[in-house]
C-alpha positions as CSV (number, residue, x, y, z in Angstrom):
1,Q,1.8,20.3,-0.3
2,V,1.0,16.7,0.5
3,Q,3.6,14.0,0.9
4,L,3.2,10.2,1.1
5,V,6.1,8.3,2.5
6,E,6.2,4.5,2.3
7,S,8.4,2.3,4.4
8,G,8.7,-1.4,5.3
9,G,9.8,-2.9,2.0
10,G,12.7,-5.3,1.7
11,L,13.8,-8.8,0.9
12,V,12.0,-11.8,2.3
13,Q,11.9,-15.5,1.6
14,A,8.8,-17.1,0.1
15,G,6.2,-17.8,2.9
16,G,7.4,-14.8,4.9
17,S,5.8,-11.6,5.9
18,L,6.3,-7.9,5.6
19,R,4.4,-4.8,6.8
20,L,4.3,-1.7,4.7
21,S,3.4,1.7,6.1
22,C,2.3,4.9,4.3
23,A,2.3,8.2,6.2
24,A,0.6,11.2,4.7
25,S,1.7,14.7,5.8
26,G,1.1,18.2,4.8
27,S,-2.0,20.3,4.2
28,I,-4.6,17.6,4.8
29,F,-8.1,18.3,6.0
30,S,-9.2,14.7,5.6
31,I,-8.3,11.6,3.6
32,N,-11.0,9.7,1.7
33,S,-9.7,6.4,0.4
34,M,-6.1,5.1,0.7
35,G,-4.7,2.2,-1.2
36,W,-1.7,0.2,-2.4
37,Y,-0.7,-0.6,-5.9
38,R,2.2,-2.5,-7.2
39,Q,4.3,-2.7,-10.4
40,A,6.5,-5.6,-11.3
41,P,9.2,-5.2,-14.0
42,G,7.7,-5.2,-17.5
43,K,4.2,-5.2,-16.1
44,Q,1.5,-2.5,-15.7
45,R,0.8,-1.1,-12.3
46,E,-2.0,-3.0,-10.6
47,L,-4.3,-2.5,-7.7
48,V,-3.5,-4.4,-4.5
49,A,-5.9,-3.1,-1.9
50,T,-7.9,-0.1,-1.0
51,I,-9.6,1.1,2.2
52,T,-12.1,3.9,2.7
53,S,-12.2,6.4,5.6
54,G,-14.9,4.2,7.1
55,G,-12.9,1.1,6.9
56,M,-14.4,-0.7,3.9
57,T,-11.7,-2.7,2.1
58,N,-11.2,-4.1,-1.4
59,Y,-8.5,-6.5,-2.5
60,A,-7.1,-7.9,-5.7
61,D,-8.0,-11.6,-6.1
62,S,-4.4,-12.5,-6.1
63,V,-3.8,-11.2,-2.6
64,K,-7.1,-12.1,-0.9
65,G,-6.6,-14.1,2.3
66,R,-2.9,-13.2,2.4
67,F,-2.8,-9.4,2.6
68,T,-4.6,-7.0,5.0
69,I,-5.0,-3.3,4.5
70,S,-5.7,-1.1,7.5
71,R,-5.4,2.6,8.5
72,D,-5.1,4.9,11.4
73,N,-7.1,8.0,10.6
74,A,-5.6,9.9,13.5
75,K,-2.1,9.4,12.1
76,N,-3.1,9.7,8.4
77,T,-1.3,6.4,7.9
78,A,-2.2,3.2,6.0
79,Y,-0.7,-0.2,6.4
80,L,-0.4,-3.3,4.3
81,Q,0.3,-6.5,6.2
82,M,1.5,-9.1,3.7
83,N,1.7,-12.7,4.8
84,S,2.5,-15.9,2.9
85,L,4.5,-14.0,0.4
86,K,5.2,-15.5,-3.0
87,P,7.9,-14.7,-5.6
88,E,5.2,-13.3,-7.8
89,D,4.5,-10.6,-5.2
90,T,7.9,-9.1,-6.0
91,A,7.3,-5.5,-7.2
92,V,7.5,-1.9,-6.3
93,Y,4.6,-1.1,-4.0
94,Y,3.1,2.4,-4.2
95,C,0.8,4.1,-1.7
96,T,-2.0,6.3,-2.9
97,A,-4.4,8.6,-1.0
98,A,-7.4,10.6,-2.1
99,I,-7.2,13.9,-0.1
100,A,-10.4,15.8,0.3
101,T,-10.4,19.0,-1.9
102,R,-6.8,18.3,-3.0
103,G,-6.8,15.3,-5.3
104,T,-5.0,12.0,-5.4
105,Y,-1.4,11.7,-4.4
106,W,1.2,8.9,-4.8
107,G,4.2,7.9,-2.8
108,Q,7.6,7.2,-4.2
109,G,7.3,3.5,-3.9
110,T,9.0,0.8,-1.9
111,Q,10.6,-2.3,-3.2
112,V,9.4,-5.7,-2.1
113,T,11.4,-8.7,-3.2
114,V,10.4,-12.3,-2.4
115,S,13.0,-15.0,-3.0
116,S,12.1,-18.6,-3.8
């Protein structure tokens, strides 16, 4: 079994910052890519950012320059540093990880609310 546990969500004012964490545990040999997606009420889940095991990153245009994804391979943990938050960033944020030989797993989600 593999589990992904997100933390760090909460309520913040526009212009503020939050840091999300995603810790993977269980039967893990290695993790290929990790990423963050988000889903706002009434909208489809969308990609926020991804990072490969080698550190290559990819961002949605809407968060470029404001969000930074990183990971600690020794801890099987990914992070999402979110700066200059906007009300439109309000959503449930989900962590995902592609586990070698096991498939793709998702976390339970963490709520991020940005007030104007």
